[in-house]
PyMOL Python script that loads the backbone (N, CA, C, O; Angstrom):
from pymol import cmd

cmd.read_pdbstr("""\
ATOM      1  N   MET A   1     135.448 125.623  28.463  1.00  0.00           N
ATOM      2  CA  MET A   1     136.254 123.849  28.903  1.00  0.00           C
ATOM      3  C   MET A   1     135.177 123.228  29.048  1.00  0.00           C
ATOM      4  O   MET A   1     134.256 123.310  29.860  1.00  0.00           O
ATOM      5  N   LEU A   2     135.561 122.065  27.442  1.00  0.00           N
ATOM      6  CA  LEU A   2     134.663 121.167  27.799  1.00  0.00           C
ATOM      7  C   LEU A   2     134.692 119.984  29.177  1.00  0.00           C
ATOM      8  O   LEU A   2     135.690 119.610  29.794  1.00  0.00           O
ATOM      9  N   HIS A   3     133.538 119.653  29.348  1.00  0.00           N
ATOM     10  CA  HIS A   3     133.593 118.562  30.780  1.00  0.00           C
ATOM     11  C   HIS A   3     134.698 117.335  29.644  1.00  0.00           C
ATOM     12  O   HIS A   3     135.105 117.220  28.488  1.00  0.00           O
ATOM     13  N   PRO A   4     134.736 116.754  30.790  1.00  0.00           N
ATOM     14  CA  PRO A   4     135.981 115.636  30.101  1.00  0.00           C
ATOM     15  C   PRO A   4     135.268 114.911  29.919  1.00  0.00           C
ATOM     16  O   PRO A   4     135.605 114.417  28.844  1.00  0.00           O
ATOM     17  N   SER A   5     133.891 114.152  30.458  1.00  0.00           N
ATOM     18  CA  SER A   5     133.214 112.965  29.066  1.00  0.00           C
ATOM     19  C   SER A   5     133.314 114.079  27.849  1.00  0.00           C
ATOM     20  O   SER A   5     134.194 113.767  27.047  1.00  0.00           O
ATOM     21  N   GLY A   6     132.664 115.229  27.540  1.00  0.00           N
ATOM     22  CA  GLY A   6     132.605 115.831  26.043  1.00  0.00           C
ATOM     23  C   GLY A   6     133.706 116.285  25.661  1.00  0.00           C
ATOM     24  O   GLY A   6     133.693 117.093  24.732  1.00  0.00           O
ATOM     25  N   TYR A   7     134.486 116.045  26.037  1.00  0.00           N
ATOM     26  CA  TYR A   7     136.073 115.923  25.589  1.00  0.00           C
ATOM     27  C   TYR A   7     135.977 114.954  24.712  1.00  0.00           C
ATOM     28  O   TYR A   7     135.883 114.929  23.485  1.00  0.00           O
ATOM     29  N   ALA A   8     136.041 113.600  26.116  1.00  0.00           N
ATOM     30  CA  ALA A   8     136.268 112.132  25.000  1.00  0.00           C
ATOM     31  C   ALA A   8     135.350 112.017  24.187  1.00  0.00           C
ATOM     32  O   ALA A   8     135.647 112.591  23.139  1.00  0.00           O
ATOM     33  N   HIS A   9     134.212 111.473  24.157  1.00  0.00           N
ATOM     34  CA  HIS A   9     132.544 112.070  22.706  1.00  0.00           C
ATOM     35  C   HIS A   9     133.628 112.843  21.327  1.00  0.00           C
ATOM     36  O   HIS A   9     133.773 112.144  20.324  1.00  0.00           O
ATOM     37  N   THR A  10     134.241 114.066  21.350  1.00  0.00           N
ATOM     38  CA  THR A  10     134.680 114.590  20.750  1.00  0.00           C
ATOM     39  C   THR A  10     135.471 113.774  20.683  1.00  0.00           C
ATOM     40  O   THR A  10     135.233 112.928  19.820  1.00  0.00           O
ATOM     41  N   LEU A  11     136.449 113.631  21.301  1.00  0.00           N
ATOM     42  CA  LEU A  11     137.633 112.281  20.293  1.00  0.00           C
ATOM     43  C   LEU A  11     137.065 111.412  19.882  1.00  0.00           C
ATOM     44  O   LEU A  11     137.452 111.298  18.719  1.00  0.00           O
ATOM     45  N   ILE A  12     136.367 110.691  20.087  1.00  0.00           N
ATOM     46  CA  ILE A  12     135.430 110.012  19.643  1.00  0.00           C
ATOM     47  C   ILE A  12     134.578 109.553  18.290  1.00  0.00           C
ATOM     48  O   ILE A  12     134.424 108.498  17.673  1.00  0.00           O
ATOM     49  N   ALA A  13     133.938 111.430  18.121  1.00  0.00           N
ATOM     50  CA  ALA A  13     133.767 111.717  16.869  1.00  0.00           C
ATOM     51  C   ALA A  13     134.225 111.875  16.123  1.00  0.00           C
ATOM     52  O   ALA A  13     133.722 111.658  15.020  1.00  0.00           O
ATOM     53  N   LYS A  14     136.184 112.628  16.366  1.00  0.00           N
ATOM     54  CA  LYS A  14     136.709 112.706  15.011  1.00  0.00           C
ATOM     55  C   LYS A  14     137.446 111.992  14.890  1.00  0.00           C
ATOM     56  O   LYS A  14     138.448 112.464  14.352  1.00  0.00           O
ATOM     57  N   ALA A  15     137.552 110.323  15.281  1.00  0.00           N
ATOM     58  CA  ALA A  15     138.285 108.965  15.423  1.00  0.00           C
ATOM     59  C   ALA A  15     136.987 108.971  14.443  1.00  0.00           C
ATOM     60  O   ALA A  15     137.420 108.945  13.291  1.00  0.00           O
ATOM     61  N   ALA A  16     135.533 108.994  14.448  1.00  0.00           N
ATOM     62  CA  ALA A  16     134.461 108.307  13.603  1.00  0.00           C
ATOM     63  C   ALA A  16     134.786 108.741  11.590  1.00  0.00           C
ATOM     64  O   ALA A  16     135.023 108.143  10.540  1.00  0.00           O
ATOM     65  N   LEU A  17     134.591 110.061  12.067  1.00  0.00           N
ATOM     66  CA  LEU A  17     134.568 110.635  10.667  1.00  0.00           C
ATOM     67  C   LEU A  17     136.074 110.234   9.588  1.00  0.00           C
ATOM     68  O   LEU A  17     136.101 110.224   8.357  1.00  0.00           O
ATOM     69  N   GLU A  18     137.369 109.893  10.685  1.00  0.00           N
ATOM     70  CA  GLU A  18     138.594 110.300  10.201  1.00  0.00           C
ATOM     71  C   GLU A  18     138.430 108.644   9.145  1.00  0.00           C
ATOM     72  O   GLU A  18     138.497 108.540   7.920  1.00  0.00           O
ATOM     73  N   ALA A  19     138.198 107.516  10.217  1.00  0.00           N
ATOM     74  CA  ALA A  19     138.107 106.487   9.532  1.00  0.00           C
ATOM     75  C   ALA A  19     137.236 106.220   8.544  1.00  0.00           C
ATOM     76  O   ALA A  19     137.515 105.418   7.653  1.00  0.00           O
ATOM     77  N   LEU A  20     136.003 106.914   8.607  1.00  0.00           N
ATOM     78  CA  LEU A  20     134.550 107.004   7.287  1.00  0.00           C
ATOM     79  C   LEU A  20     135.294 107.868   6.176  1.00  0.00           C
ATOM     80  O   LEU A  20     135.027 107.978   4.979  1.00  0.00           O
ATOM     81  N   GLY A  21     135.960 108.249   6.674  1.00  0.00           N
ATOM     82  CA  GLY A  21     137.201 109.131   5.058  1.00  0.00           C
ATOM     83  C   GLY A  21     136.414 110.579   5.599  1.00  0.00           C
ATOM     84  O   GLY A  21     137.335 111.332   5.281  1.00  0.00           O
ATOM     85  N   ILE A  22     135.568 111.333   6.077  1.00  0.00           N
ATOM     86  CA  ILE A  22     134.826 111.775   6.025  1.00  0.00           C
ATOM     87  C   ILE A  22     135.658 113.683   6.798  1.00  0.00           C
ATOM     88  O   ILE A  22     136.230 113.822   7.880  1.00  0.00           O
ATOM     89  N   PRO A  23     135.363 114.860   5.657  1.00  0.00           N
ATOM     90  CA  PRO A  23     136.072 115.013   6.120  1.00  0.00           C
ATOM     91  C   PRO A  23     135.782 116.533   7.552  1.00  0.00           C
ATOM     92  O   PRO A  23     134.864 117.215   7.096  1.00  0.00           O
ATOM     93  N   GLU A  24     136.106 116.959   8.518  1.00  0.00           N
ATOM     94  CA  GLU A  24     135.733 116.793   9.752  1.00  0.00           C
ATOM     95  C   GLU A  24     134.960 118.890   9.094  1.00  0.00           C
ATOM     96  O   GLU A  24     135.401 119.707   8.285  1.00  0.00           O
ATOM     97  N   PRO A  25     133.814 118.882   9.954  1.00  0.00           N
ATOM     98  CA  PRO A  25     133.144 119.805   9.655  1.00  0.00           C
ATOM     99  C   PRO A  25     133.798 120.952  10.647  1.00  0.00           C
ATOM    100  O   PRO A  25     134.860 120.785  11.247  1.00  0.00           O
ATOM    101  N   SER A  26     133.068 122.029  10.714  1.00  0.00           N
ATOM    102  CA  SER A  26     133.655 123.038  11.018  1.00  0.00           C
ATOM    103  C   SER A  26     133.355 122.788  12.613  1.00  0.00           C
ATOM    104  O   SER A  26     133.113 121.590  12.760  1.00  0.00           O
ATOM    105  N   SER A  27     133.296 123.377  13.647  1.00  0.00           N
ATOM    106  CA  SER A  27     132.631 124.138  15.191  1.00  0.00           C
ATOM    107  C   SER A  27     132.108 124.014  15.303  1.00  0.00           C
ATOM    108  O   SER A  27     131.851 123.087  16.072  1.00  0.00           O
ATOM    109  N   LEU A  28     130.882 124.943  14.562  1.00  0.00           N
ATOM    110  CA  LEU A  28     130.181 125.507  14.547  1.00  0.00           C
ATOM    111  C   LEU A  28     128.355 124.571  14.592  1.00  0.00           C
ATOM    112  O   LEU A  28     127.327 124.479  15.264  1.00  0.00           O
ATOM    113  N   PRO A  29     129.096 124.020  13.192  1.00  0.00           N
ATOM    114  CA  PRO A  29     127.534 123.274  13.282  1.00  0.00           C
ATOM    115  C   PRO A  29     127.123 121.994  14.403  1.00  0.00           C
ATOM    116  O   PRO A  29     126.103 121.523  14.907  1.00  0.00           O
ATOM    117  N   LEU A  30     128.220 121.825  14.428  1.00  0.00           N
ATOM    118  CA  LEU A  30     128.433 120.295  15.552  1.00  0.00           C
ATOM    119  C   LEU A  30     128.402 121.137  17.002  1.00  0.00           C
ATOM    120  O   LEU A  30     128.466 120.436  18.012  1.00  0.00           O
ATOM    121  N   VAL A  31     128.305 122.645  17.187  1.00  0.00           N
ATOM    122  CA  VAL A  31     128.129 122.502  18.441  1.00  0.00           C
ATOM    123  C   VAL A  31     126.276 122.897  18.369  1.00  0.00           C
ATOM    124  O   VAL A  31     125.583 122.742  19.375  1.00  0.00           O
ATOM    125  N   LEU A  32     125.706 123.387  17.090  1.00  0.00           N
ATOM    126  CA  LEU A  32     124.343 123.124  16.921  1.00  0.00           C
ATOM    127  C   LEU A  32     123.650 121.933  17.174  1.00  0.00           C
ATOM    128  O   LEU A  32     122.737 121.771  17.983  1.00  0.00           O
ATOM    129  N   LEU A  33     124.359 120.785  16.117  1.00  0.00           N
ATOM    130  CA  LEU A  33     123.856 119.511  16.314  1.00  0.00           C
ATOM    131  C   LEU A  33     123.631 119.410  18.034  1.00  0.00           C
ATOM    132  O   LEU A  33     122.688 119.330  18.821  1.00  0.00           O
ATOM    133  N   ALA A  34     124.672 119.451  18.062  1.00  0.00           N
ATOM    134  CA  ALA A  34     124.456 119.448  19.839  1.00  0.00           C
ATOM    135  C   ALA A  34     123.579 119.537  20.805  1.00  0.00           C
ATOM    136  O   ALA A  34     123.156 118.677  21.578  1.00  0.00           O
ATOM    137  N   LEU A  35     123.295 120.868  20.675  1.00  0.00           N
ATOM    138  CA  LEU A  35     122.257 122.044  21.381  1.00  0.00           C
ATOM    139  C   LEU A  35     121.067 121.755  20.802  1.00  0.00           C
ATOM    140  O   LEU A  35     120.178 122.049  21.601  1.00  0.00           O
ATOM    141  N   MET A  36     120.684 121.375  19.921  1.00  0.00           N
ATOM    142  CA  MET A  36     119.091 121.004  19.165  1.00  0.00           C
ATOM    143  C   MET A  36     119.327 119.306  19.475  1.00  0.00           C
ATOM    144  O   MET A  36     118.197 118.873  19.698  1.00  0.00           O
ATOM    145  N   SER A  37     120.134 118.392  19.560  1.00  0.00           N
ATOM    146  CA  SER A  37     120.006 117.194  20.085  1.00  0.00           C
ATOM    147  C   SER A  37     119.304 117.483  21.775  1.00  0.00           C
ATOM    148  O   SER A  37     118.206 117.062  22.137  1.00  0.00           O
ATOM    149  N   PHE A  38     120.628 118.606  22.942  1.00  0.00           N
ATOM    150  CA  PHE A  38     120.088 118.039  23.982  1.00  0.00           C
ATOM    151  C   PHE A  38     118.712 118.852  23.998  1.00  0.00           C
ATOM    152  O   PHE A  38     118.021 118.587  24.981  1.00  0.00           O
ATOM    153  N   ALA A  39     118.151 119.821  23.078  1.00  0.00           N
ATOM    154  CA  ALA A  39     116.934 120.707  23.259  1.00  0.00           C
ATOM    155  C   ALA A  39     115.461 119.478  22.548  1.00  0.00           C
ATOM    156  O   ALA A  39     114.246 119.481  22.749  1.00  0.00           O
ATOM    157  N   LEU A  40     116.115 118.827  21.937  1.00  0.00           N
ATOM    158  CA  LEU A  40     114.967 117.177  21.720  1.00  0.00           C
ATOM    159  C   LEU A  40     114.970 116.789  23.035  1.00  0.00           C
ATOM    160  O   LEU A  40     114.053 117.255  23.711  1.00  0.00           O
ATOM    161  N   ILE A  41     115.909 115.915  23.692  1.00  0.00           N
ATOM    162  CA  ILE A  41     116.135 114.824  24.414  1.00  0.00           C
ATOM    163  C   ILE A  41     114.869 115.719  25.920  1.00  0.00           C
ATOM    164  O   ILE A  41     113.869 115.204  26.419  1.00  0.00           O
ATOM    165  N   THR A  42     115.503 117.172  26.242  1.00  0.00           N
ATOM    166  CA  THR A  42     114.704 117.657  27.404  1.00  0.00           C
ATOM    167  C   THR A  42     112.835 117.322  27.188  1.00  0.00           C
ATOM    168  O   THR A  42     111.923 116.997  27.948  1.00  0.00           O
ATOM    169  N   ARG A  43     112.946 117.578  25.935  1.00  0.00           N
ATOM    170  CA  ARG A  43     112.073 118.003  25.337  1.00  0.00           C
ATOM    171  C   ARG A  43     110.909 116.571  25.652  1.00  0.00           C
ATOM    172  O   ARG A  43     109.834 116.741  26.228  1.00  0.00           O
ATOM    173  N   ARG A  44     111.260 115.573  25.284  1.00  0.00           N
ATOM    174  CA  ARG A  44     110.926 114.304  24.893  1.00  0.00           C
ATOM    175  C   ARG A  44     110.774 113.746  26.277  1.00  0.00           C
ATOM    176  O   ARG A  44     110.026 112.771  26.358  1.00  0.00           O
ATOM    177  N   ASN A  45     111.591 114.365  27.879  1.00  0.00           N
ATOM    178  CA  ASN A  45     111.823 113.810  28.350  1.00  0.00           C
ATOM    179  C   ASN A  45     110.839 114.472  28.935  1.00  0.00           C
ATOM    180  O   ASN A  45     110.089 113.659  29.475  1.00  0.00           O
ATOM    181  N   ALA A  46     110.418 115.781  29.112  1.00  0.00           N
ATOM    182  CA  ALA A  46     109.013 117.111  30.098  1.00  0.00           C
ATOM    183  C   ALA A  46     107.889 115.752  29.538  1.00  0.00           C
ATOM    184  O   ALA A  46     107.136 115.040  30.201  1.00  0.00           O
ATOM    185  N   ILE A  47     108.156 115.783  28.140  1.00  0.00           N
ATOM    186  CA  ILE A  47     106.276 115.365  27.674  1.00  0.00           C
ATOM    187  C   ILE A  47     106.084 113.761  28.952  1.00  0.00           C
ATOM    188  O   ILE A  47     105.315 113.564  29.892  1.00  0.00           O
ATOM    189  N   ARG A  48     107.490 112.710  28.180  1.00  0.00           N
ATOM    190  CA  ARG A  48     106.846 111.288  29.383  1.00  0.00           C
ATOM    191  C   ARG A  48     106.481 111.663  30.275  1.00  0.00           C
ATOM    192  O   ARG A  48     105.292 111.417  30.478  1.00  0.00           O
ATOM    193  N   GLN A  49     107.329 112.580  31.499  1.00  0.00           N
ATOM    194  CA  GLN A  49     106.942 112.598  33.215  1.00  0.00           C
ATOM    195  C   GLN A  49     105.461 113.658  33.127  1.00  0.00           C
ATOM    196  O   GLN A  49     104.590 113.750  33.992  1.00  0.00           O
ATOM    197  N   LYS A  50     105.525 114.360  31.838  1.00  0.00           N
ATOM    198  CA  LYS A  50     104.172 114.392  31.827  1.00  0.00           C
ATOM    199  C   LYS A  50     103.011 113.714  31.622  1.00  0.00           C
ATOM    200  O   LYS A  50     101.863 113.895  32.030  1.00  0.00           O
ATOM    201  N   GLY A  51     103.492 112.941  30.951  1.00  0.00           N
ATOM    202  CA  GLY A  51     102.596 111.450  30.472  1.00  0.00           C
ATOM    203  C   GLY A  51     101.786 110.686  31.901  1.00  0.00           C
ATOM    204  O   GLY A  51     100.613 110.360  32.085  1.00  0.00           O
ATOM    205  N   GLU A  52     102.985 110.595  32.741  1.00  0.00           N
ATOM    206  CA  GLU A  52     103.640 109.363  33.536  1.00  0.00           C
ATOM    207  C   GLU A  52     102.121 110.130  34.410  1.00  0.00           C
ATOM    208  O   GLU A  52     101.731 109.673  35.484  1.00  0.00           O
TER     209      GLU A  52
END
""", "prot")
cmd.dss("prot")
cmd.show_as("cartoon", "prot")
cmd.util.cbc("prot")
cmd.orient("prot")
């Protein structure tokens, strides 16, 4: 089950893709993109905290 804000972002992303005329990709690439983004942000925050 998605967190409510995650569900809202999913709806926003779907609407944006539809408005741009881009076909909706399958869910697996979207999940992988979300996981990679989360890992990148987490790593960046860890590096920033280490430098402070």
